[in-house]
N, CA, C and O atoms as a Maestro MAE file, in Angstrom:
{
 s_m_m2io_version
 :::
 2.0.0
}

f_m_ct {
 s_m_title
 :::
 protein
 m_atom[280] {
  # First column is atom index #
  i_m_mmod_type
  r_m_x_coord
  r_m_y_coord
  r_m_z_coord
  i_m_residue_number
  s_m_chain_name
  s_m_pdb_residue_name
  s_m_pdb_atom_name
  i_m_atomic_number
  :::
  1 25 -10.885 -2.659 20.284 1 A "MET " " N  " 7
  2 3 -9.989 -2.891 19.166 1 A "MET " " CA " 6
  3 2 -9.302 -4.240 19.354 1 A "MET " " C  " 6
  4 15 -8.794 -4.544 20.433 1 A "MET " " O  " 8
  5 25 -9.292 -5.025 18.318 2 A "ASN " " N  " 7
  6 3 -8.648 -6.324 18.335 2 A "ASN " " CA " 6
  7 2 -7.174 -6.149 17.964 2 A "ASN " " C  " 6
  8 15 -6.843 -5.864 16.813 2 A "ASN " " O  " 8
  9 25 -6.302 -6.321 18.944 3 A "VAL " " N  " 7
  10 3 -4.872 -6.087 18.750 3 A "VAL " " CA " 6
  11 2 -4.281 -7.073 17.743 3 A "VAL " " C  " 6
  12 15 -3.429 -6.701 16.936 3 A "VAL " " O  " 8
  13 25 -4.729 -8.321 17.788 4 A "GLU " " N  " 7
  14 3 -4.194 -9.321 16.856 4 A "GLU " " CA " 6
  15 2 -4.514 -8.966 15.410 4 A "GLU " " C  " 6
  16 15 -3.682 -9.148 14.520 4 A "GLU " " O  " 8
  17 25 -5.721 -8.459 15.179 5 A "ARG " " N  " 7
  18 3 -6.080 -8.054 13.813 5 A "ARG " " CA " 6
  19 2 -5.203 -6.899 13.353 5 A "ARG " " C  " 6
  20 15 -4.754 -6.871 12.207 5 A "ARG " " O  " 8
  21 25 -4.957 -5.941 14.254 6 A "GLN " " N  " 7
  22 3 -4.125 -4.794 13.901 6 A "GLN " " CA " 6
  23 2 -2.685 -5.219 13.641 6 A "GLN " " C  " 6
  24 15 -2.050 -4.722 12.711 6 A "GLN " " O  " 8
  25 25 -2.172 -6.125 14.447 7 A "LEU " " N  " 7
  26 3 -0.799 -6.604 14.242 7 A "LEU " " CA " 6
  27 2 -0.672 -7.374 12.932 7 A "LEU " " C  " 6
  28 15 0.394 -7.380 12.318 7 A "LEU " " O  " 8
  29 25 -1.743 -8.019 12.505 8 A "GLY " " N  " 7
  30 3 -1.729 -8.721 11.226 8 A "GLY " " CA " 6
  31 2 -1.629 -7.779 10.039 8 A "GLY " " C  " 6
  32 15 -1.236 -8.193 8.948 8 A "GLY " " O  " 8
  33 25 -1.981 -6.514 10.242 9 A "LEU " " N  " 7
  34 3 -1.921 -5.524 9.172 9 A "LEU " " CA " 6
  35 2 -0.556 -4.849 9.055 9 A "LEU " " C  " 6
  36 15 -0.262 -4.228 8.033 9 A "LEU " " O  " 8
  37 25 0.274 -4.960 10.078 10 A "VAL " " N  " 7
  38 3 1.572 -4.273 10.083 10 A "VAL " " CA " 6
  39 2 2.427 -4.627 8.861 10 A "VAL " " C  " 6
  40 15 2.984 -3.719 8.244 10 A "VAL " " O  " 8
  41 25 2.555 -5.896 8.487 11 A "PRO " " N  " 7
  42 3 3.363 -6.187 7.292 11 A "PRO " " CA " 6
  43 2 2.822 -5.511 6.032 11 A "PRO " " C  " 6
  44 15 3.591 -5.146 5.143 11 A "PRO " " O  " 8
  45 25 1.519 -5.346 5.956 12 A "HIS " " N  " 7
  46 3 0.932 -4.703 4.782 12 A "HIS " " CA " 6
  47 2 1.190 -3.200 4.789 12 A "HIS " " C  " 6
  48 15 1.412 -2.602 3.736 12 A "HIS " " O  " 8
  49 25 1.162 -2.590 5.966 13 A "TYR " " N  " 7
  50 3 1.518 -1.171 6.051 13 A "TYR " " CA " 6
  51 2 2.973 -0.963 5.627 13 A "TYR " " C  " 6
  52 15 3.284 -0.027 4.891 13 A "TYR " " O  " 8
  53 25 3.851 -1.835 6.092 14 A "VAL " " N  " 7
  54 3 5.272 -1.735 5.743 14 A "VAL " " CA " 6
  55 2 5.471 -1.974 4.245 14 A "VAL " " C  " 6
  56 15 6.214 -1.242 3.592 14 A "VAL " " O  " 8
  57 25 4.813 -2.988 3.708 15 A "ALA " " N  " 7
  58 3 4.934 -3.272 2.274 15 A "ALA " " CA " 6
  59 2 4.411 -2.107 1.441 15 A "ALA " " C  " 6
  60 15 5.015 -1.740 0.433 15 A "ALA " " O  " 8
  61 25 3.294 -1.530 1.860 16 A "ASN " " N  " 7
  62 3 2.724 -0.392 1.140 16 A "ASN " " CA " 6
  63 2 3.700 0.781 1.146 16 A "ASN " " C  " 6
  64 15 3.904 1.426 0.117 16 A "ASN " " O  " 8
  65 25 4.296 1.057 2.288 17 A "LEU " " N  " 7
  66 3 5.271 2.141 2.396 17 A "LEU " " CA " 6
  67 2 6.483 1.880 1.504 17 A "LEU " " C  " 6
  68 15 6.950 2.784 0.811 17 A "LEU " " O  " 8
  69 25 6.993 0.650 1.517 18 A "LEU " " N  " 7
  70 3 8.153 0.317 0.690 18 A "LEU " " CA " 6
  71 2 7.838 0.425 -0.800 18 A "LEU " " C  " 6
  72 15 8.669 0.893 -1.579 18 A "LEU " " O  " 8
  73 25 6.649 -0.004 -1.195 19 A "ILE " " N  " 7
  74 3 6.258 0.115 -2.606 19 A "ILE " " CA " 6
  75 2 6.178 1.575 -3.010 19 A "ILE " " C  " 6
  76 15 6.641 1.948 -4.088 19 A "ILE " " O  " 8
  77 25 5.593 2.407 -2.152 20 A "VAL " " N  " 7
  78 3 5.511 3.844 -2.447 20 A "VAL " " CA " 6
  79 2 6.912 4.424 -2.607 20 A "VAL " " C  " 6
  80 15 7.170 5.163 -3.557 20 A "VAL " " O  " 8
  81 25 7.816 4.098 -1.691 21 A "LEU " " N  " 7
  82 3 9.177 4.628 -1.767 21 A "LEU " " CA " 6
  83 2 9.899 4.144 -3.025 21 A "LEU " " C  " 6
  84 15 10.620 4.913 -3.661 21 A "LEU " " O  " 8
  85 25 9.711 2.884 -3.384 22 A "LEU " " N  " 7
  86 3 10.347 2.353 -4.593 22 A "LEU " " CA " 6
  87 2 9.798 3.013 -5.856 22 A "LEU " " C  " 6
  88 15 10.562 3.350 -6.760 22 A "LEU " " O  " 8
  89 25 8.494 3.198 -5.921 23 A "VAL " " N  " 7
  90 3 7.894 3.807 -7.108 23 A "VAL " " CA " 6
  91 2 8.317 5.264 -7.230 23 A "VAL " " C  " 6
  92 15 8.641 5.722 -8.326 23 A "VAL " " O  " 8
  93 25 8.317 5.997 -6.126 24 A "ILE " " N  " 7
  94 3 8.751 7.403 -6.164 24 A "ILE " " CA " 6
  95 2 10.237 7.477 -6.523 24 A "ILE " " C  " 6
  96 15 10.643 8.343 -7.299 24 A "ILE " " O  " 8
  97 25 11.045 6.578 -5.966 25 A "GLY " " N  " 7
  98 3 12.468 6.548 -6.315 25 A "GLY " " CA " 6
  99 2 12.693 6.253 -7.787 25 A "GLY " " C  " 6
  100 15 13.532 6.885 -8.428 25 A "GLY " " O  " 8
  101 25 11.946 5.294 -8.325 26 A "ALA " " N  " 7
  102 3 12.061 4.975 -9.753 26 A "ALA " " CA " 6
  103 2 11.597 6.144 -10.610 26 A "ALA " " C  " 6
  104 15 12.209 6.449 -11.633 26 A "ALA " " O  " 8
  105 25 10.527 6.791 -10.198 27 A "LEU " " N  " 7
  106 3 10.025 7.956 -10.935 27 A "LEU " " CA " 6
  107 2 11.069 9.065 -10.965 27 A "LEU " " C  " 6
  108 15 11.296 9.681 -12.007 27 A "LEU " " O  " 8
  109 25 11.703 9.319 -9.824 28 A "ARG " " N  " 7
  110 3 12.741 10.353 -9.770 28 A "ARG " " CA " 6
  111 2 13.958 9.963 -10.605 28 A "ARG " " C  " 6
  112 15 14.581 10.824 -11.228 28 A "ARG " " O  " 8
  113 25 14.303 8.679 -10.625 29 A "ALA " " N  " 7
  114 3 15.457 8.235 -11.412 29 A "ALA " " CA " 6
  115 2 15.196 8.358 -12.909 29 A "ALA " " C  " 6
  116 15 16.101 8.684 -13.677 29 A "ALA " " O  " 8
  117 25 13.973 8.099 -13.315 30 A "VAL " " N  " 7
  118 3 13.631 8.133 -14.737 30 A "VAL " " CA " 6
  119 2 13.329 9.544 -15.211 30 A "VAL " " C  " 6
  120 15 13.828 9.976 -16.250 30 A "VAL " " O  " 8
  121 25 12.506 10.269 -14.443 31 A "ALA " " N  " 7
  122 3 12.006 11.565 -14.918 31 A "ALA " " CA " 6
  123 2 12.634 12.758 -14.215 31 A "ALA " " C  " 6
  124 15 12.353 13.900 -14.578 31 A "ALA " " O  " 8
  125 25 13.465 12.524 -13.232 32 A "GLY " " N  " 7
  126 3 14.049 13.642 -12.497 32 A "GLY " " CA " 6
  127 2 13.044 14.239 -11.526 32 A "GLY " " C  " 6
  128 15 12.141 13.552 -11.048 32 A "GLY " " O  " 8
  129 25 13.207 15.510 -11.243 33 A "ASP " " N  " 7
  130 3 12.310 16.190 -10.312 33 A "ASP " " CA " 6
  131 2 10.999 16.504 -11.028 33 A "ASP " " C  " 6
  132 15 10.958 17.362 -11.910 33 A "ASP " " O  " 8
  133 25 9.934 15.811 -10.648 34 A "VAL " " N  " 7
  134 3 8.643 15.994 -11.314 34 A "VAL " " CA " 6
  135 2 7.697 16.883 -10.522 34 A "VAL " " C  " 6
  136 15 6.632 17.252 -11.016 34 A "VAL " " O  " 8
  137 25 8.070 17.223 -9.319 35 A "GLY " " N  " 7
  138 3 7.229 18.097 -8.508 35 A "GLY " " CA " 6
  139 2 6.401 17.315 -7.498 35 A "GLY " " C  " 6
  140 15 6.117 16.129 -7.667 35 A "GLY " " O  " 8
  141 25 6.030 18.021 -6.453 36 A "ILE " " N  " 7
  142 3 5.317 17.391 -5.343 36 A "ILE " " CA " 6
  143 2 3.915 16.945 -5.734 36 A "ILE " " C  " 6
  144 15 3.419 15.943 -5.218 36 A "ILE " " O  " 8
  145 25 3.273 17.672 -6.635 37 A "VAL " " N  " 7
  146 3 1.906 17.313 -7.032 37 A "VAL " " CA " 6
  147 2 1.889 15.971 -7.755 37 A "VAL " " C  " 6
  148 15 1.033 15.130 -7.481 37 A "VAL " " O  " 8
  149 25 2.817 15.769 -8.664 38 A "VAL " " N  " 7
  150 3 2.900 14.494 -9.392 38 A "VAL " " CA " 6
  151 2 3.244 13.369 -8.426 38 A "VAL " " C  " 6
  152 15 2.669 12.283 -8.509 38 A "VAL " " O  " 8
  153 25 4.167 13.616 -7.521 39 A "GLU " " N  " 7
  154 3 4.531 12.596 -6.543 39 A "GLU " " CA " 6
  155 2 3.345 12.254 -5.648 39 A "GLU " " C  " 6
  156 15 3.139 11.087 -5.316 39 A "GLU " " O  " 8
  157 25 2.573 13.249 -5.260 40 A "LEU " " N  " 7
  158 3 1.394 13.002 -4.433 40 A "LEU " " CA " 6
  159 2 0.364 12.157 -5.187 40 A "LEU " " C  " 6
  160 15 -0.248 11.259 -4.609 40 A "LEU " " O  " 8
  161 25 0.179 12.443 -6.457 41 A "VAL " " N  " 7
  162 3 -0.745 11.649 -7.279 41 A "VAL " " CA " 6
  163 2 -0.267 10.202 -7.364 41 A "VAL " " C  " 6
  164 15 -1.074 9.276 -7.283 41 A "VAL " " O  " 8
  165 25 1.030 10.004 -7.525 42 A "VAL " " N  " 7
  166 3 1.589 8.649 -7.594 42 A "VAL " " CA " 6
  167 2 1.390 7.931 -6.264 42 A "VAL " " C  " 6
  168 15 1.022 6.756 -6.248 42 A "VAL " " O  " 8
  169 25 1.628 8.615 -5.157 43 A "VAL " " N  " 7
  170 3 1.442 8.013 -3.833 43 A "VAL " " CA " 6
  171 2 -0.011 7.587 -3.648 43 A "VAL " " C  " 6
  172 15 -0.277 6.467 -3.213 43 A "VAL " " O  " 8
  173 25 -0.939 8.461 -3.971 44 A "VAL " " N  " 7
  174 3 -2.362 8.131 -3.823 44 A "VAL " " CA " 6
  175 2 -2.728 6.949 -4.717 44 A "VAL " " C  " 6
  176 15 -3.467 6.060 -4.294 44 A "VAL " " O  " 8
  177 25 -2.223 6.931 -5.937 45 A "ALA " " N  " 7
  178 3 -2.519 5.830 -6.857 45 A "ALA " " CA " 6
  179 2 -1.988 4.500 -6.324 45 A "ALA " " C  " 6
  180 15 -2.677 3.483 -6.397 45 A "ALA " " O  " 8
  181 25 -0.780 4.504 -5.796 46 A "VAL " " N  " 7
  182 3 -0.194 3.267 -5.263 46 A "VAL " " CA " 6
  183 2 -0.978 2.794 -4.043 46 A "VAL " " C  " 6
  184 15 -1.289 1.609 -3.920 46 A "VAL " " O  " 8
  185 25 -1.295 3.718 -3.147 47 A "VAL " " N  " 7
  186 3 -2.016 3.353 -1.925 47 A "VAL " " CA " 6
  187 2 -3.410 2.810 -2.256 47 A "VAL " " C  " 6
  188 15 -3.869 1.860 -1.623 47 A "VAL " " O  " 8
  189 25 -4.075 3.402 -3.230 48 A "LEU " " N  " 7
  190 3 -5.408 2.921 -3.599 48 A "LEU " " CA " 6
  191 2 -5.360 1.610 -4.380 48 A "LEU " " C  " 6
  192 15 -6.294 0.813 -4.301 48 A "LEU " " O  " 8
  193 25 -4.295 1.380 -5.123 49 A "ALA " " N  " 7
  194 3 -4.176 0.148 -5.903 49 A "ALA " " CA " 6
  195 2 -3.690 -1.028 -5.054 49 A "ALA " " C  " 6
  196 15 -3.895 -2.182 -5.432 49 A "ALA " " O  " 8
  197 25 -3.063 -0.760 -3.935 50 A "TYR " " N  " 7
  198 3 -2.469 -1.819 -3.116 50 A "TYR " " CA " 6
  199 2 -3.477 -2.895 -2.688 50 A "TYR " " C  " 6
  200 15 -3.195 -4.079 -2.873 50 A "TYR " " O  " 8
  201 25 -4.634 -2.535 -2.126 51 A "PRO " " N  " 7
  202 3 -5.565 -3.598 -1.710 51 A "PRO " " CA " 6
  203 2 -6.021 -4.496 -2.861 51 A "PRO " " C  " 6
  204 15 -6.154 -5.708 -2.690 51 A "PRO " " O  " 8
  205 25 -6.256 -3.914 -4.012 52 A "THR " " N  " 7
  206 3 -6.664 -4.708 -5.169 52 A "THR " " CA " 6
  207 2 -5.550 -5.660 -5.586 52 A "THR " " C  " 6
  208 15 -5.808 -6.829 -5.874 52 A "THR " " O  " 8
  209 25 -4.330 -5.173 -5.619 53 A "LEU " " N  " 7
  210 3 -3.184 -6.007 -5.981 53 A "LEU " " CA " 6
  211 2 -2.994 -7.149 -4.985 53 A "LEU " " C  " 6
  212 15 -2.745 -8.287 -5.381 53 A "LEU " " O  " 8
  213 25 -3.110 -6.845 -3.704 54 A "VAL " " N  " 7
  214 3 -2.917 -7.860 -2.666 54 A "VAL " " CA " 6
  215 2 -4.002 -8.930 -2.760 54 A "VAL " " C  " 6
  216 15 -3.717 -10.120 -2.627 54 A "VAL " " O  " 8
  217 25 -5.240 -8.510 -2.989 55 A "ARG " " N  " 7
  218 3 -6.327 -9.494 -3.142 55 A "ARG " " CA " 6
  219 2 -6.120 -10.337 -4.396 55 A "ARG " " C  " 6
  220 15 -6.367 -11.543 -4.382 55 A "ARG " " O  " 8
  221 25 -5.671 -9.712 -5.472 56 A "TRP " " N  " 7
  222 3 -5.427 -10.430 -6.722 56 A "TRP " " CA " 6
  223 2 -4.330 -11.483 -6.545 56 A "TRP " " C  " 6
  224 15 -4.405 -12.576 -7.107 56 A "TRP " " O  " 8
  225 25 -3.312 -11.134 -5.754 57 A "LEU " " N  " 7
  226 3 -2.227 -12.078 -5.480 57 A "LEU " " CA " 6
  227 2 -2.626 -13.143 -4.461 57 A "LEU " " C  " 6
  228 15 -1.944 -14.158 -4.322 57 A "LEU " " O  " 8
  229 25 -3.726 -12.915 -3.750 58 A "GLY " " N  " 7
  230 3 -4.210 -13.882 -2.773 58 A "GLY " " CA " 6
  231 2 -3.501 -13.844 -1.443 58 A "GLY " " C  " 6
  232 15 -3.489 -14.846 -0.728 58 A "GLY " " O  " 8
  233 25 -2.910 -12.717 -1.087 59 A "VAL " " N  " 7
  234 3 -2.188 -12.613 0.183 59 A "VAL " " CA " 6
  235 2 -2.805 -11.559 1.102 59 A "VAL " " C  " 6
  236 15 -2.114 -10.958 1.925 59 A "VAL " " O  " 8
  237 25 -4.116 -11.341 0.953 60 A "GLU " " N  " 7
  238 3 -4.761 -10.332 1.787 60 A "GLU " " CA " 6
  239 2 -4.798 -10.801 3.244 60 A "GLU " " C  " 6
  240 15 -4.891 -11.999 3.510 60 A "GLU " " O  " 8
  241 25 -4.724 -9.861 4.180 61 A "PRO " " N  " 7
  242 3 -4.756 -10.233 5.593 61 A "PRO " " CA " 6
  243 2 -6.158 -10.684 5.992 61 A "PRO " " C  " 6
  244 15 -7.146 -10.299 5.368 61 A "PRO " " O  " 8
  245 25 -6.231 -11.494 7.024 62 A "SER " " N  " 7
  246 3 -7.533 -11.974 7.489 62 A "SER " " CA " 6
  247 2 -8.393 -10.831 8.022 62 A "SER " " C  " 6
  248 15 -9.617 -10.956 8.063 62 A "SER " " O  " 8
  249 25 -7.785 -9.731 8.426 63 A "ALA " " N  " 7
  250 3 -8.543 -8.578 8.927 63 A "ALA " " CA " 6
  251 2 -9.402 -7.954 7.834 63 A "ALA " " C  " 6
  252 15 -10.357 -7.240 8.139 63 A "ALA " " O  " 8
  253 25 -9.085 -8.206 6.580 64 A "TRP " " N  " 7
  254 3 -9.872 -7.665 5.467 64 A "TRP " " CA " 6
  255 2 -11.057 -8.548 5.120 64 A "TRP " " C  " 6
  256 15 -11.883 -8.168 4.291 64 A "TRP " " O  " 8
  257 25 -11.159 -9.714 5.734 65 A "ASP " " N  " 7
  258 3 -12.243 -10.644 5.438 65 A "ASP " " CA " 6
  259 2 -13.540 -10.120 6.042 65 A "ASP " " C  " 6
  260 15 -13.639 -9.944 7.256 65 A "ASP " " O  " 8
  261 25 -14.532 -9.872 5.194 66 A "ASP " " N  " 7
  262 3 -15.802 -9.312 5.643 66 A "ASP " " CA " 6
  263 2 -16.621 -10.292 6.475 66 A "ASP " " C  " 6
  264 15 -17.508 -9.866 7.215 66 A "ASP " " O  " 8
  265 25 -16.355 -11.565 6.379 67 A "SER " " N  " 7
  266 3 -17.138 -12.551 7.119 67 A "SER " " CA " 6
  267 2 -16.775 -12.598 8.601 67 A "SER " " C  " 6
  268 15 -17.480 -13.238 9.382 67 A "SER " " O  " 8
  269 25 -15.694 -11.937 9.002 68 A "GLU " " N  " 7
  270 3 -15.252 -11.953 10.400 68 A "GLU " " CA " 6
  271 2 -15.668 -10.703 11.156 68 A "GLU " " C  " 6
  272 15 -14.950 -10.282 12.064 68 A "GLU " " O  " 8
  273 25 -16.775 -10.104 10.826 69 A "LYS " " N  " 7
  274 3 -17.185 -8.873 11.507 69 A "LYS " " CA " 6
  275 2 -17.511 -9.166 12.955 69 A "LYS " " C  " 6
  276 15 -18.117 -10.186 13.284 69 A "LYS " " O  " 8
  277 25 -17.090 -8.237 13.827 70 A "ASN " " N  " 7
  278 3 -17.340 -8.400 15.269 70 A "ASN " " CA " 6
  279 2 -18.692 -7.853 15.618 70 A "ASN " " C  " 6
  280 15 -19.093 -7.894 16.782 70 A "ASN " " O  " 8
  :::
 }
 m_bond[279] {
  # First column is bond index #
  i_m_from
  i_m_to
  i_m_order
  :::
  1 1 2 1
  2 2 3 1
  3 3 4 2
  4 3 5 1
  5 5 6 1
  6 6 7 1
  7 7 8 2
  8 7 9 1
  9 9 10 1
  10 10 11 1
  11 11 12 2
  12 11 13 1
  13 13 14 1
  14 14 15 1
  15 15 16 2
  16 15 17 1
  17 17 18 1
  18 18 19 1
  19 19 20 2
  20 19 21 1
  21 21 22 1
  22 22 23 1
  23 23 24 2
  24 23 25 1
  25 25 26 1
  26 26 27 1
  27 27 28 2
  28 27 29 1
  29 29 30 1
  30 30 31 1
  31 31 32 2
  32 31 33 1
  33 33 34 1
  34 34 35 1
  35 35 36 2
  36 35 37 1
  37 37 38 1
  38 38 39 1
  39 39 40 2
  40 39 41 1
  41 41 42 1
  42 42 43 1
  43 43 44 2
  44 43 45 1
  45 45 46 1
  46 46 47 1
  47 47 48 2
  48 47 49 1
  49 49 50 1
  50 50 51 1
  51 51 52 2
  52 51 53 1
  53 53 54 1
  54 54 55 1
  55 55 56 2
  56 55 57 1
  57 57 58 1
  58 58 59 1
  59 59 60 2
  60 59 61 1
  61 61 62 1
  62 62 63 1
  63 63 64 2
  64 63 65 1
  65 65 66 1
  66 66 67 1
  67 67 68 2
  68 67 69 1
  69 69 70 1
  70 70 71 1
  71 71 72 2
  72 71 73 1
  73 73 74 1
  74 74 75 1
  75 75 76 2
  76 75 77 1
  77 77 78 1
  78 78 79 1
  79 79 80 2
  80 79 81 1
  81 81 82 1
  82 82 83 1
  83 83 84 2
  84 83 85 1
  85 85 86 1
  86 86 87 1
  87 87 88 2
  88 87 89 1
  89 89 90 1
  90 90 91 1
  91 91 92 2
  92 91 93 1
  93 93 94 1
  94 94 95 1
  95 95 96 2
  96 95 97 1
  97 97 98 1
  98 98 99 1
  99 99 100 2
  100 99 101 1
  101 101 102 1
  102 102 103 1
  103 103 104 2
  104 103 105 1
  105 105 106 1
  106 106 107 1
  107 107 108 2
  108 107 109 1
  109 109 110 1
  110 110 111 1
  111 111 112 2
  112 111 113 1
  113 113 114 1
  114 114 115 1
  115 115 116 2
  116 115 117 1
  117 117 118 1
  118 118 119 1
  119 119 120 2
  120 119 121 1
  121 121 122 1
  122 122 123 1
  123 123 124 2
  124 123 125 1
  125 125 126 1
  126 126 127 1
  127 127 128 2
  128 127 129 1
  129 129 130 1
  130 130 131 1
  131 131 132 2
  132 131 133 1
  133 133 134 1
  134 134 135 1
  135 135 136 2
  136 135 137 1
  137 137 138 1
  138 138 139 1
  139 139 140 2
  140 139 141 1
  141 141 142 1
  142 142 143 1
  143 143 144 2
  144 143 145 1
  145 145 146 1
  146 146 147 1
  147 147 148 2
  148 147 149 1
  149 149 150 1
  150 150 151 1
  151 151 152 2
  152 151 153 1
  153 153 154 1
  154 154 155 1
  155 155 156 2
  156 155 157 1
  157 157 158 1
  158 158 159 1
  159 159 160 2
  160 159 161 1
  161 161 162 1
  162 162 163 1
  163 163 164 2
  164 163 165 1
  165 165 166 1
  166 166 167 1
  167 167 168 2
  168 167 169 1
  169 169 170 1
  170 170 171 1
  171 171 172 2
  172 171 173 1
  173 173 174 1
  174 174 175 1
  175 175 176 2
  176 175 177 1
  177 177 178 1
  178 178 179 1
  179 179 180 2
  180 179 181 1
  181 181 182 1
  182 182 183 1
  183 183 184 2
  184 183 185 1
  185 185 186 1
  186 186 187 1
  187 187 188 2
  188 187 189 1
  189 189 190 1
  190 190 191 1
  191 191 192 2
  192 191 193 1
  193 193 194 1
  194 194 195 1
  195 195 196 2
  196 195 197 1
  197 197 198 1
  198 198 199 1
  199 199 200 2
  200 199 201 1
  201 201 202 1
  202 202 203 1
  203 203 204 2
  204 203 205 1
  205 205 206 1
  206 206 207 1
  207 207 208 2
  208 207 209 1
  209 209 210 1
  210 210 211 1
  211 211 212 2
  212 211 213 1
  213 213 214 1
  214 214 215 1
  215 215 216 2
  216 215 217 1
  217 217 218 1
  218 218 219 1
  219 219 220 2
  220 219 221 1
  221 221 222 1
  222 222 223 1
  223 223 224 2
  224 223 225 1
  225 225 226 1
  226 226 227 1
  227 227 228 2
  228 227 229 1
  229 229 230 1
  230 230 231 1
  231 231 232 2
  232 231 233 1
  233 233 234 1
  234 234 235 1
  235 235 236 2
  236 235 237 1
  237 237 238 1
  238 238 239 1
  239 239 240 2
  240 239 241 1
  241 241 242 1
  242 242 243 1
  243 243 244 2
  244 243 245 1
  245 245 246 1
  246 246 247 1
  247 247 248 2
  248 247 249 1
  249 249 250 1
  250 250 251 1
  251 251 252 2
  252 251 253 1
  253 253 254 1
  254 254 255 1
  255 255 256 2
  256 255 257 1
  257 257 258 1
  258 258 259 1
  259 259 260 2
  260 259 261 1
  261 261 262 1
  262 262 263 1
  263 263 264 2
  264 263 265 1
  265 265 266 1
  266 266 267 1
  267 267 268 2
  268 267 269 1
  269 269 270 1
  270 270 271 1
  271 271 272 2
  272 271 273 1
  273 273 274 1
  274 274 275 1
  275 275 276 2
  276 275 277 1
  277 277 278 1
  278 278 279 1
  279 279 280 2
  :::
 }
}
């Protein structure tokens, strides 16, 4: 395991977690208690959309670059 590559992903894990918390918080503020199933769907949607958003913004980590395969 390449430790430097893993450490390069830490900011993205933190950002992903913060985005999930912000979206769930906003959902609860707007819609109230929507239930765990809806919240789980929102979490999965945010987590799956994150890589696409990061690539679109051009801030993807170098660990995601397919040309650097070991």
